[in-house]
LUMTIKOL-150812 format. One record per residue (C-alpha): residue in three letters; x, y, z. Coordinates in steps of 0.05 Angstrom, whole numbers, plus 5000, padded with zeros to 4 digits. Layout:
BEGIN
@code=ALA&u=X&v=Y&w=Z $
...
//
This chain:
BEGIN
@code=UNK&u=8107&v=1184&w=4229 $
@code=UNK&u=8114&v=1244&w=4182 $
@code=UNK&u=8180&v=1268&w=4212 $
@code=UNK&u=8242&v=1234&w=4237 $
@code=UNK&u=8277&v=1268&w=4296 $
@code=UNK&u=8351&v=1281&w=4285 $
@code=UNK&u=8399&v=1291&w=4343 $
@code=UNK&u=8462&v=1327&w=4323 $
@code=UNK&u=8520&v=1329&w=4371 $
@code=UNK&u=8515&v=1404&w=4380 $
@code=UNK&u=8441&v=1396&w=4396 $
@code=UNK&u=8455&v=1346&w=4450 $
@code=UNK&u=8510&v=1387&w=4481 $
@code=UNK&u=8467&v=1450&w=4480 $
@code=UNK&u=8411&v=1417&w=4518 $
@code=UNK&u=8462&v=1386&w=4566 $
@code=UNK&u=8488&v=1456&w=4578 $
@code=UNK&u=8417&v=1481&w=4589 $
@code=UNK&u=8406&v=1426&w=4641 $
@code=UNK&u=8471&v=1447&w=4676 $
@code=UNK&u=8447&v=1519&w=4678 $
@code=UNK&u=8382&v=1498&w=4711 $
@code=UNK&u=8422&v=1457&w=4761 $
@code=UNK&u=8465&v=1519&w=4776 $
@code=UNK&u=8402&v=1561&w=4786 $
@code=UNK&u=8376&v=1509&w=4835 $
@code=UNK&u=8443&v=1508&w=4870 $
@code=UNK&u=8445&v=1584&w=4875 $
@code=UNK&u=8375&v=1587&w=4906 $
@code=UNK&u=8400&v=1544&w=4964 $
@code=UNK&u=8460&v=1587&w=4981 $
@code=UNK&u=8449&v=1657&w=5007 $
@code=UNK&u=8516&v=1688&w=4983 $
@code=UNK&u=8500&v=1666&w=4912 $
@code=UNK&u=8429&v=1691&w=4918 $
@code=UNK&u=8453&v=1758&w=4943 $
@code=UNK&u=8502&v=1765&w=4886 $
@code=UNK&u=8450&v=1748&w=4833 $
@code=UNK&u=8400&v=1795&w=4867 $
@code=UNK&u=8452&v=1850&w=4858 $
@code=UNK&u=8455&v=1833&w=4784 $
@code=UNK&u=8379&v=1833&w=4780 $
@code=UNK&u=8375&v=1902&w=4812 $
@code=UNK&u=8414&v=1931&w=4753 $
@code=UNK&u=8364&v=1954&w=4700 $
@code=UNK&u=8415&v=1949&w=4644 $
@code=UNK&u=8433&v=1878&w=4664 $
@code=UNK&u=8359&v=1857&w=4666 $
@code=UNK&u=8347&v=1888&w=4598 $
@code=UNK&u=8409&v=1852&w=4570 $
@code=UNK&u=8386&v=1786&w=4602 $
@code=UNK&u=8318&v=1791&w=4567 $
@code=UNK&u=8353&v=1803&w=4500 $
@code=UNK&u=8398&v=1743&w=4511 $
@code=UNK&u=8338&v=1700&w=4530 $
@code=UNK&u=8306&v=1720&w=4463 $
@code=UNK&u=8369&v=1699&w=4426 $
@code=UNK&u=8372&v=1634&w=4467 $
@code=UNK&u=8300&v=1618&w=4448 $
@code=UNK&u=8317&v=1626&w=4374 $
@code=UNK&u=8378&v=1582&w=4382 $
@code=UNK&u=8340&v=1527&w=4419 $
@code=UNK&u=8285&v=1526&w=4367 $
@code=UNK&u=8338&v=1519&w=4314 $
@code=UNK&u=8367&v=1460&w=4352 $
@code=UNK&u=8305&v=1416&w=4346 $
@code=UNK&u=8322&v=1381&w=4281 $
@code=UNK&u=8282&v=1332&w=4240 $
@code=UNK&u=8275&v=1302&w=4170 $
@code=UNK&u=8209&v=1303&w=4132 $
@code=UNK&u=8178&v=1239&w=4106 $
@code=UNK&u=8176&v=1234&w=4031 $
@code=UNK&u=8109&v=1215&w=3998 $
@code=UNK&u=8100&v=1142&w=3979 $
@code=UNK&u=8110&v=1122&w=3907 $
@code=UNK&u=8049&v=1097&w=3871 $
@code=UNK&u=8007&v=1096&w=3934 $
@code=UNK&u=8046&v=1039&w=3967 $
@code=UNK&u=8028&v=1049&w=4039 $
@code=UNK&u=8062&v=0985&w=4062 $
@code=UNK&u=8130&v=1006&w=4037 $
@code=UNK&u=8181&v=1028&w=4089 $
@code=UNK&u=8183&v=1102&w=4104 $
@code=UNK&u=8234&v=1142&w=4065 $
@code=UNK&u=8256&v=1209&w=4094 $
@code=UNK&u=8287&v=1269&w=4060 $
@code=UNK&u=8361&v=1281&w=4064 $
@code=UNK&u=8348&v=1354&w=4081 $
@code=UNK&u=8352&v=1366&w=4156 $
@code=UNK&u=8305&v=1421&w=4181 $
@code=UNK&u=8292&v=1450&w=4249 $
@code=UNK&u=8232&v=1477&w=4287 $
@code=UNK&u=8255&v=1547&w=4269 $
@code=UNK&u=8254&v=1527&w=4195 $
@code=UNK&u=8182&v=1505&w=4204 $
@code=UNK&u=8163&v=1571&w=4236 $
@code=UNK&u=8200&v=1610&w=4182 $
@code=UNK&u=8175&v=1567&w=4124 $
@code=UNK&u=8151&v=1627&w=4082 $
@code=UNK&u=8219&v=1660&w=4088 $
@code=UNK&u=8255&v=1595&w=4072 $
@code=UNK&u=8213&v=1578&w=4011 $
@code=UNK&u=8201&v=1647&w=3981 $
@code=UNK&u=8267&v=1654&w=3946 $
@code=UNK&u=8280&v=1702&w=3889 $
@code=UNK&u=8326&v=1699&w=3829 $
@code=UNK&u=8381&v=1743&w=3858 $
@code=UNK&u=8390&v=1807&w=3898 $
@code=UNK&u=8332&v=1850&w=3919 $
@code=UNK&u=8334&v=1909&w=3966 $
@code=UNK&u=8295&v=1912&w=4032 $
@code=UNK&u=8220&v=1921&w=4019 $
@code=UNK&u=8233&v=1922&w=3944 $
@code=UNK&u=8181&v=1904&w=3891 $
@code=UNK&u=8232&v=1888&w=3837 $
@code=UNK&u=8300&v=1856&w=3830 $
@code=UNK&u=8362&v=1898&w=3844 $
@code=UNK&u=8393&v=1882&w=3777 $
@code=UNK&u=8366&v=1901&w=3710 $
@code=UNK&u=8352&v=1845&w=3660 $
@code=UNK&u=8335&v=1842&w=3587 $
@code=UNK&u=8263&v=1819&w=3579 $
@code=UNK&u=8218&v=1807&w=3520 $
@code=UNK&u=8161&v=1857&w=3515 $
@code=UNK&u=8089&v=1834&w=3500 $
@code=UNK&u=8085&v=1877&w=3438 $
@code=UNK&u=8152&v=1853&w=3412 $
@code=UNK&u=8222&v=1879&w=3423 $
@code=UNK&u=8266&v=1878&w=3485 $
@code=UNK&u=8278&v=1924&w=3543 $
@code=UNK&u=8325&v=1927&w=3603 $
@code=UNK&u=8283&v=1934&w=3666 $
@code=UNK&u=8282&v=1912&w=3739 $
@code=UNK&u=8238&v=1850&w=3736 $
@code=UNK&u=8184&v=1844&w=3790 $
@code=UNK&u=8197&v=1797&w=3848 $
@code=UNK&u=8164&v=1729&w=3849 $
@code=UNK&u=8144&v=1734&w=3923 $
@code=UNK&u=8161&v=1802&w=3952 $
@code=UNK&u=8104&v=1852&w=3951 $
@code=UNK&u=8064&v=1809&w=3902 $
@code=UNK&u=8000&v=1823&w=3940 $
@code=UNK&u=8002&v=1897&w=3921 $
@code=UNK&u=7960&v=1920&w=3862 $
@code=UNK&u=7987&v=1966&w=3809 $
@code=UNK&u=7991&v=2037&w=3836 $
@code=UNK&u=7981&v=2015&w=3909 $
@code=UNK&u=8028&v=2049&w=3957 $
@code=UNK&u=8081&v=2004&w=3987 $
@code=UNK&u=8098&v=2051&w=4044 $
@code=UNK&u=8025&v=2058&w=4065 $
@code=UNK&u=8015&v=1982&w=4065 $
@code=UNK&u=8078&v=1971&w=4107 $
@code=UNK&u=8057&v=2025&w=4157 $
@code=UNK&u=7986&v=1998&w=4165 $
@code=UNK&u=8010&v=1926&w=4175 $
@code=UNK&u=8064&v=1947&w=4224 $
@code=UNK&u=8015&v=1989&w=4265 $
@code=UNK&u=7964&v=1933&w=4263 $
@code=UNK&u=8014&v=1884&w=4293 $
@code=UNK&u=8027&v=1928&w=4354 $
@code=UNK&u=7964&v=1907&w=4393 $
@code=UNK&u=7988&v=1835&w=4393 $
@code=UNK&u=8055&v=1857&w=4423 $
@code=UNK&u=8017&v=1899&w=4474 $
@code=UNK&u=7973&v=1839&w=4493 $
@code=UNK&u=8035&v=1794&w=4501 $
@code=UNK&u=8068&v=1847&w=4545 $
@code=UNK&u=8006&v=1854&w=4588 $
@code=UNK&u=8005&v=1780&w=4600 $
@code=UNK&u=8078&v=1782&w=4619 $
@code=UNK&u=8064&v=1841&w=4665 $
@code=UNK&u=8007&v=1804&w=4699 $
@code=UNK&u=8053&v=1744&w=4710 $
@code=UNK&u=8106&v=1789&w=4741 $
@code=UNK&u=8053&v=1822&w=4784 $
@code=UNK&u=8031&v=1755&w=4811 $
@code=UNK&u=8103&v=1738&w=4830 $
@code=UNK&u=8114&v=1807&w=4862 $
@code=UNK&u=8047&v=1803&w=4899 $
@code=UNK&u=8066&v=1736&w=4930 $
@code=UNK&u=8135&v=1761&w=4949 $
@code=UNK&u=8109&v=1826&w=4979 $
@code=UNK&u=8043&v=1796&w=5004 $
@code=UNK&u=8003&v=1851&w=4973 $
@code=UNK&u=7948&v=1858&w=4922 $
@code=UNK&u=7955&v=1851&w=4847 $
@code=UNK&u=7942&v=1926&w=4834 $
@code=UNK&u=7994&v=1946&w=4885 $
@code=UNK&u=8044&v=1898&w=4854 $
@code=UNK&u=8032&v=1929&w=4785 $
@code=UNK&u=8042&v=1998&w=4816 $
@code=UNK&u=8108&v=1976&w=4847 $
@code=UNK&u=8132&v=1949&w=4780 $
@code=UNK&u=8113&v=2013&w=4744 $
@code=UNK&u=8150&v=2056&w=4796 $
@code=UNK&u=8212&v=2011&w=4795 $
@code=UNK&u=8206&v=1996&w=4870 $
@code=UNK&u=8213&v=1920&w=4865 $
@code=UNK&u=8272&v=1879&w=4890 $
@code=UNK&u=8292&v=1865&w=4819 $
@code=UNK&u=8290&v=1913&w=4760 $
@code=UNK&u=8226&v=1883&w=4731 $
@code=UNK&u=8207&v=1949&w=4699 $
@code=UNK&u=8268&v=1947&w=4653 $
@code=UNK&u=8254&v=1874&w=4637 $
@code=UNK&u=8182&v=1890&w=4620 $
@code=UNK&u=8201&v=1949&w=4576 $
@code=UNK&u=8253&v=1908&w=4539 $
@code=UNK&u=8204&v=1850&w=4529 $
@code=UNK&u=8153&v=1898&w=4499 $
@code=UNK&u=8204&v=1924&w=4449 $
@code=UNK&u=8223&v=1853&w=4430 $
@code=UNK&u=8150&v=1832&w=4425 $
@code=UNK&u=8134&v=1893&w=4382 $
@code=UNK&u=8192&v=1878&w=4336 $
@code=UNK&u=8172&v=1805&w=4331 $
@code=UNK&u=8100&v=1823&w=4317 $
@code=UNK&u=8119&v=1872&w=4262 $
@code=UNK&u=8166&v=1822&w=4229 $
@code=UNK&u=8113&v=1768&w=4234 $
@code=UNK&u=8064&v=1813&w=4198 $
@code=UNK&u=8112&v=1837&w=4144 $
@code=UNK&u=8162&v=1781&w=4131 $
@code=UNK&u=8114&v=1733&w=4095 $
@code=UNK&u=8096&v=1789&w=4046 $
@code=UNK&u=8161&v=1827&w=4038 $
@code=UNK&u=8235&v=1813&w=4041 $
@code=UNK&u=8245&v=1858&w=4101 $
@code=UNK&u=8322&v=1855&w=4098 $
@code=UNK&u=8325&v=1840&w=4024 $
@code=UNK&u=8354&v=1778&w=3990 $
@code=UNK&u=8425&v=1755&w=3976 $
@code=UNK&u=8460&v=1733&w=3912 $
@code=UNK&u=8420&v=1669&w=3905 $
@code=UNK&u=8354&v=1700&w=3927 $
@code=UNK&u=8352&v=1676&w=3999 $
@code=UNK&u=8317&v=1720&w=4049 $
@code=UNK&u=8370&v=1757&w=4091 $
@code=UNK&u=8325&v=1759&w=4153 $
@code=UNK&u=8320&v=1683&w=4150 $
@code=UNK&u=8395&v=1677&w=4144 $
@code=UNK&u=8406&v=1725&w=4202 $
@code=UNK&u=8360&v=1686&w=4248 $
@code=UNK&u=8393&v=1620&w=4227 $
@code=UNK&u=8461&v=1650&w=4244 $
@code=UNK&u=8441&v=1660&w=4317 $
@code=UNK&u=8448&v=1586&w=4334 $
@code=UNK&u=8518&v=1583&w=4306 $
@code=UNK&u=8539&v=1642&w=4348 $
@code=UNK&u=8509&v=1611&w=4411 $
@code=UNK&u=8541&v=1544&w=4398 $
@code=UNK&u=8610&v=1575&w=4389 $
@code=UNK&u=8602&v=1619&w=4451 $
@code=UNK&u=8576&v=1565&w=4497 $
@code=UNK&u=8604&v=1497&w=4476 $
@code=UNK&u=8674&v=1526&w=4470 $
@code=UNK&u=8668&v=1544&w=4544 $
@code=UNK&u=8653&v=1471&w=4561 $
@code=UNK&u=8718&v=1451&w=4529 $
@code=UNK&u=8759&v=1507&w=4558 $
@code=UNK&u=8737&v=1504&w=4631 $
@code=UNK&u=8764&v=1435&w=4650 $
@code=UNK&u=8834&v=1451&w=4625 $
@code=UNK&u=8835&v=1520&w=4656 $
@code=UNK&u=8807&v=1500&w=4724 $
@code=UNK&u=8847&v=1436&w=4734 $
@code=UNK&u=8914&v=1463&w=4709 $
@code=UNK&u=8904&v=1531&w=4742 $
@code=UNK&u=8890&v=1509&w=4813 $
@code=UNK&u=8938&v=1451&w=4809 $
@code=UNK&u=8995&v=1497&w=4788 $
@code=UNK&u=8979&v=1548&w=4841 $
@code=UNK&u=8970&v=1499&w=4899 $
@code=UNK&u=9020&v=1443&w=4885 $
@code=UNK&u=9077&v=1487&w=4859 $
@code=UNK&u=9143&v=1454&w=4845 $
@code=UNK&u=9152&v=1415&w=4781 $
@code=UNK&u=9076&v=1413&w=4769 $
@code=UNK&u=9075&v=1489&w=4767 $
@code=UNK&u=9136&v=1491&w=4722 $
@code=UNK&u=9106&v=1440&w=4673 $
@code=UNK&u=9039&v=1475&w=4669 $
@code=UNK&u=9071&v=1544&w=4661 $
@code=UNK&u=9115&v=1516&w=4606 $
@code=UNK&u=9054&v=1486&w=4571 $
@code=UNK&u=9012&v=1549&w=4569 $
@code=UNK&u=9071&v=1593&w=4554 $
@code=UNK&u=9088&v=1552&w=4492 $
@code=UNK&u=9014&v=1550&w=4472 $
@code=UNK&u=9008&v=1625&w=4480 $
@code=UNK&u=9071&v=1637&w=4439 $
@code=UNK&u=9041&v=1605&w=4377 $
@code=UNK&u=8999&v=1654&w=4335 $
@code=UNK&u=8927&v=1637&w=4351 $
@code=UNK&u=8900&v=1643&w=4280 $
@code=UNK&u=8955&v=1599&w=4251 $
@code=UNK&u=8944&v=1546&w=4304 $
@code=UNK&u=8869&v=1546&w=4294 $
@code=UNK&u=8877&v=1545&w=4219 $
@code=UNK&u=8924&v=1485&w=4221 $
@code=UNK&u=8877&v=1447&w=4268 $
@code=UNK&u=8815&v=1463&w=4227 $
@code=UNK&u=8849&v=1442&w=4162 $
@code=UNK&u=8872&v=1376&w=4192 $
@code=UNK&u=8802&v=1363&w=4219 $
@code=UNK&u=8773&v=1378&w=4151 $
@code=UNK&u=8819&v=1326&w=4119 $
@code=UNK&u=8794&v=1275&w=4169 $
@code=UNK&u=8722&v=1292&w=4153 $
@code=UNK&u=8735&v=1288&w=4078 $
@code=UNK&u=8769&v=1220&w=4084 $
@code=UNK&u=8711&v=1189&w=4123 $
@code=UNK&u=8646&v=1208&w=4087 $
@code=UNK&u=8613&v=1145&w=4113 $
@code=UNK&u=8611&v=1175&w=4182 $
@code=UNK&u=8557&v=1224&w=4161 $
@code=UNK&u=8488&v=1207&w=4135 $
@code=UNK&u=8469&v=1278&w=4115 $
@code=UNK&u=8503&v=1343&w=4097 $
@code=UNK&u=8477&v=1373&w=4162 $
@code=UNK&u=8515&v=1321&w=4203 $
@code=UNK&u=8578&v=1336&w=4164 $
@code=UNK&u=8571&v=1411&w=4176 $
@code=UNK&u=8555&v=1398&w=4249 $
@code=UNK&u=8619&v=1356&w=4257 $
@code=UNK&u=8661&v=1414&w=4231 $
@code=UNK&u=8624&v=1463&w=4277 $
@code=UNK&u=8637&v=1417&w=4337 $
@code=UNK&u=8710&v=1409&w=4317 $
@code=UNK&u=8717&v=1485&w=4314 $
@code=UNK&u=8688&v=1490&w=4385 $
@code=UNK&u=8739&v=1439&w=4410 $
@code=UNK&u=8796&v=1474&w=4375 $
@code=UNK&u=8777&v=1543&w=4402 $
@code=UNK&u=8769&v=1514&w=4471 $
@code=UNK&u=8836&v=1478&w=4471 $
@code=UNK&u=8872&v=1541&w=4447 $
@code=UNK&u=8837&v=1592&w=4492 $
@code=UNK&u=8843&v=1565&w=4563 $
@code=UNK&u=8910&v=1596&w=4578 $
@code=UNK&u=8885&v=1664&w=4600 $
@code=UNK&u=8837&v=1636&w=4653 $
@code=UNK&u=8890&v=1587&w=4675 $
@code=UNK&u=8937&v=1644&w=4691 $
@code=UNK&u=8884&v=1680&w=4732 $
@code=UNK&u=8866&v=1617&w=4771 $
@code=UNK&u=8939&v=1602&w=4785 $
@code=UNK&u=8951&v=1671&w=4813 $
@code=UNK&u=8889&v=1669&w=4857 $
@code=UNK&u=8906&v=1599&w=4882 $
@code=UNK&u=8976&v=1623&w=4901 $
@code=UNK&u=8943&v=1674&w=4947 $
@code=UNK&u=8890&v=1627&w=4975 $
@code=UNK&u=8938&v=1571&w=4994 $
@code=UNK&u=8973&v=1618&w=5044 $
@code=UNK&u=8909&v=1637&w=5081 $
@code=UNK&u=8895&v=1611&w=5151 $
@code=UNK&u=8838&v=1564&w=5137 $
@code=UNK&u=8878&v=1528&w=5083 $
@code=UNK&u=8939&v=1523&w=5129 $
@code=UNK&u=8894&v=1496&w=5184 $
@code=UNK&u=8864&v=1443&w=5137 $
@code=UNK&u=8934&v=1422&w=5117 $
@code=UNK&u=8956&v=1418&w=5190 $
@code=UNK&u=8897&v=1373&w=5207 $
@code=UNK&u=8921&v=1325&w=5153 $
@code=UNK&u=8870&v=1339&w=5098 $
@code=UNK&u=8893&v=1313&w=5031 $
@code=UNK&u=8911&v=1360&w=4973 $
@code=UNK&u=8850&v=1336&w=4933 $
@code=UNK&u=8803&v=1351&w=4991 $
@code=UNK&u=8833&v=1421&w=5001 $
@code=UNK&u=8828&v=1436&w=4927 $
@code=UNK&u=8755&v=1412&w=4925 $
@code=UNK&u=8730&v=1444&w=4990 $
@code=UNK&u=8771&v=1507&w=5000 $
@code=UNK&u=8805&v=1528&w=4935 $
@code=UNK&u=8755&v=1513&w=4880 $
@code=UNK&u=8694&v=1547&w=4913 $
@code=UNK&u=8735&v=1610&w=4925 $
@code=UNK&u=8757&v=1617&w=4853 $
@code=UNK&u=8690&v=1604&w=4820 $
@code=UNK&u=8675&v=1679&w=4818 $
@code=UNK&u=8734&v=1687&w=4771 $
@code=UNK&u=8710&v=1629&w=4729 $
@code=UNK&u=8640&v=1658&w=4723 $
@code=UNK&u=8663&v=1728&w=4706 $
@code=UNK&u=8712&v=1702&w=4654 $
@code=UNK&u=8661&v=1656&w=4621 $
@code=UNK&u=8610&v=1712&w=4614 $
@code=UNK&u=8661&v=1761&w=4587 $
@code=UNK&u=8692&v=1710&w=4538 $
@code=UNK&u=8625&v=1693&w=4507 $
@code=UNK&u=8623&v=1756&w=4464 $
@code=UNK&u=8696&v=1746&w=4445 $
@code=UNK&u=8682&v=1676&w=4420 $
@code=UNK&u=8623&v=1700&w=4378 $
@code=UNK&u=8668&v=1752&w=4346 $
@code=UNK&u=8722&v=1700&w=4336 $
@code=UNK&u=8676&v=1656&w=4295 $
@code=UNK&u=8659&v=1716&w=4251 $
@code=UNK&u=8732&v=1731&w=4239 $
@code=UNK&u=8752&v=1658&w=4226 $
@code=UNK&u=8694&v=1646&w=4178 $
@code=UNK&u=8712&v=1711&w=4143 $
@code=UNK&u=8783&v=1686&w=4128 $
@code=UNK&u=8756&v=1617&w=4108 $
@code=UNK&u=8777&v=1574&w=4168 $
@code=UNK&u=8713&v=1577&w=4208 $
@code=UNK&u=8649&v=1538&w=4201 $
@code=UNK&u=8630&v=1496&w=4141 $
@code=UNK&u=8606&v=1539&w=4082 $
@code=UNK&u=8539&v=1503&w=4085 $
@code=UNK&u=8530&v=1528&w=4157 $
@code=UNK&u=8496&v=1595&w=4162 $
@code=UNK&u=8533&v=1642&w=4209 $
@code=UNK&u=8549&v=1715&w=4217 $
@code=UNK&u=8619&v=1702&w=4192 $
@code=UNK&u=8596&v=1669&w=4127 $
@code=UNK&u=8546&v=1725&w=4116 $
@code=UNK&u=8601&v=1777&w=4124 $
@code=UNK&u=8648&v=1737&w=4080 $
@code=UNK&u=8596&v=1735&w=4024 $
@code=UNK&u=8582&v=1809&w=4033 $
@code=UNK&u=8655&v=1824&w=4019 $
@code=UNK&u=8645&v=1818&w=3944 $
@code=UNK&u=8577&v=1853&w=3948 $
@code=UNK&u=8609&v=1917&w=3975 $
@code=UNK&u=8651&v=1924&w=3912 $
@code=UNK&u=8589&v=1926&w=3868 $
@code=UNK&u=8562&v=1990&w=3838 $
@code=UNK&u=8511&v=2005&w=3864 $
@code=UNK&u=8532&v=1972&w=3929 $
@code=UNK&u=8493&v=1914&w=3960 $
@code=UNK&u=8495&v=1935&w=4033 $
@code=UNK&u=8437&v=1899&w=4068 $
@code=UNK&u=8470&v=1831&w=4080 $
@code=UNK&u=8528&v=1862&w=4117 $
@code=UNK&u=8482&v=1909&w=4154 $
@code=UNK&u=8436&v=1854&w=4178 $
@code=UNK&u=8494&v=1810&w=4202 $
@code=UNK&u=8525&v=1870&w=4236 $
@code=UNK&u=8460&v=1890&w=4271 $
@code=UNK&u=8445&v=1820&w=4298 $
@code=UNK&u=8517&v=1807&w=4320 $
@code=UNK&u=8522&v=1876&w=4352 $
@code=UNK&u=8458&v=1864&w=4392 $
@code=UNK&u=8481&v=1796&w=4415 $
@code=UNK&u=8552&v=1817&w=4434 $
@code=UNK&u=8529&v=1883&w=4466 $
@code=UNK&u=8478&v=1847&w=4510 $
@code=UNK&u=8530&v=1796&w=4531 $
@code=UNK&u=8580&v=1851&w=4549 $
@code=UNK&u=8529&v=1891&w=4589 $
@code=UNK&u=8509&v=1830&w=4628 $
@code=UNK&u=8582&v=1812&w=4638 $
@code=UNK&u=8596&v=1880&w=4669 $
@code=UNK&u=8540&v=1870&w=4719 $
@code=UNK&u=8562&v=1800&w=4736 $
@code=UNK&u=8634&v=1824&w=4746 $
@code=UNK&u=8611&v=1879&w=4793 $
@code=UNK&u=8568&v=1831&w=4834 $
@code=UNK&u=8616&v=1773&w=4840 $
@code=UNK&u=8683&v=1808&w=4844 $
@code=UNK&u=8700&v=1812&w=4919 $
@code=UNK&u=8744&v=1872&w=4908 $
@code=UNK&u=8683&v=1912&w=4885 $
@code=UNK&u=8637&v=1890&w=4942 $
//
């Protein structure tokens, strides 16, 4: 076997979370109130467009979560020797972006540049020396002397658009089949309904957004192997490659932290609100003390202690990727343990109201146990708060990783993330002339991810909040 699959802890947890999401979708399809709420979300064109953008980011993150190690060639042709695999852990995304990963330069180069950003002293063929911008080893090397770079970029970008149009047409036909079955009409009529925006869900917005994403992907696919579209960083790595690799880190922080936070918030919140008494006092004291500690200091102390544990036990990790993954997972746990207090307060307040309602009083009068009441009557009626909070907190957690990595207490330096890109760009901004493209690329990707999450969160809040219905 030429590759050896590698299962990192964050990979396993991401796919477990994906399975849970499919289970929730199946559960929502069986309950009409949940279906009605999600249909309201789907009727919002902005929410559908944001959902398509988030699905594109999720696809990148899942591809980057399929890890493997390549098999090294046998020495001296010994085919019977046991297989030896590289210590470098790659992913399916790395395989797709192999030209971007391998085509590194010496140092900085601007977007679509043909030469390095810095001048160097070179030896001339006729003797002597000169300070020039040396040509790139990979970027724009296919161009002949005197050939226009702008014309080549434009022609290749325009030539990639038909592929995006074909992909969008296939998606539109798939949507038309779904609409035709639901409306019991012909395929042409279904396409007409989608074009007019007269479907039950805002499929027109989803189709338009998917075309924009497909067009962008097609253009980047055509240009990225030939040019450094977003330039290169200090060590010559392609900034577009680093930006795409940072997506998984943001998704891991935003989703796995939620898995850690929810059990604490839900159990403590509804227990404090329903049981009251000393249980309520103890839980209030706990989250009040935790909220009183400055969050950055608490996270910094926990991260540093975890880093000491990792450094003292190198035998736990077979590769550098496993070591970096352990710190990333530790950061998720630390953020989750320190960020459950806000949701806990909300659930406690809602439970205080619910426990006085008639159906809860009736269940208590009939002798139902506290555990049964919490499971059957309290928990289902606070899940809208949980869902709204989870969706809203996702963007905050992505930004938190960027801030923590910027101050040096976030992910491992070997882990590519938006925070590490911004941290490295801090010194680049002080250069003259300024190296601006690394920060701009990280900002653009992070803005798109967080903005899409916030727009979807607004629609989910409007659909699931009973005070707005």
